[in-house]
N, C-alpha and C positions, 0 to 999 in steps of 0.2 A: 400144585398147591405146596406152599411152604410150611415147614414145621418149626415151631418155636418151643423152647423149654423154659418154663418159669420156675425159678428155684427160690425157695425159702419164704414165700409170701403166705400170709394168713389167708383164710378163705375169702374174707371180704376184699382184700387187695388182689387176690388171684382173680376174683370176679371182675374187678375193674380192669385188670390186665387182659382178661379174656374179651371184654367188650372193646377194648382198645385194638387188640390184634385182630380178632375175628370180625369186628365191625368195620374195619377199614381196609383189610387186606384179604387176599385169597390165601388164608393161613389157618392152621390149627394150633392150639396152645395146650401143651402137656404140662404136668406139674410134678415137681420133685420137692421133697421136704428137707433133705439134708445133703451133705456133700457126697456120701456114698451112693445114695439113691440117684443123684444127678449124674455122677460119673458112670454108674452102671447104665443108665438110660442113654447117655451119650455114646457109650461103647456099643450098645445094642442097636441103635437106630441112627438115622441121618437127620440132623437138625441144622437149619439154616441160621439160627440165632438162638443165643441163650441169654436170658435176663436173670441176673443174680441179685437178690436183695442184699443190702449192706449187712444187715443182721438177720440171720435165718430165724424164722418164726419158731421152728420146732425146738431148737436148742440154744438159740442166742449166739451161735458161733459166727465168726466173721466171714462174710461172703467172699472177701478177697482171697481166702484160702482156696476156694473153688477155682477162681480165675487163675491163680498161680499154678495149681495142679493141672489145669487144662493146658496152659501154655508150656508147661514142662513135659507134657506127654506128646510124643511125636504123632500119635494117632488123633489127638484132639486139638493140637496147637493151631490148626487152620480154621477151626470153628469160630465164627464171630460171636463175641460175648460183650454184654453191656452190664455195668453195675447200676442198680436202681437205688439212688440216694439223692437227697436234696442238698447234700454237703459238697461244695466244690472241691475241697481238699481231698475228699475220698474219690471223687471222679478223677482227679489228677493222678492219684496213686494207681487207680485202675488202668488208666490210659498208659501210664509209665510201665505197667506190668504186661501190656499187650492187648488190653481191652479197647473197644471202640468207645467213643464218648457216649455216655448213657444219659439218663434223665431221672428226675425225682418224681415221687408220687404227687407232689404239688404241681408238677408240670405235665401231668398225664393228658390234660385236654389242650395243651399248648400246641399250636400248629408246628412249631419247631420240633417237637417230639415226633410228630408224624413224618416230618422230613427226615429225621435221623433214622427212623424205622424203615422208611421207603427205600433207602439205600440197600437194605437187605431183603425186604419183603416185596419189592416191586410196586 
């Protein structure tokens, strides 16, 4: 079974992510609300994929900070991460920082989103 960490989503969007991940893959979805919570969970457990909201629901901070901190940490740099955003320019920034091409909430039911996730979740 694969483990996915969902970072910075509101409860409604986290529910949608849970249905997406757990409904299509042999995977479980954990939740983190802010950068410190996410990084602590990543250091404590093994995750196959991290989904980071562009703007964290808890405090409005930029999800790119988490991606940058992950990629700068030798223990976390190898963990696959995607930015969740509908804005192509933010996806491009995330990929340039070392993230995988993510998807937006508007694309959650798009078959291409499942294909992107399948690469990491089987």
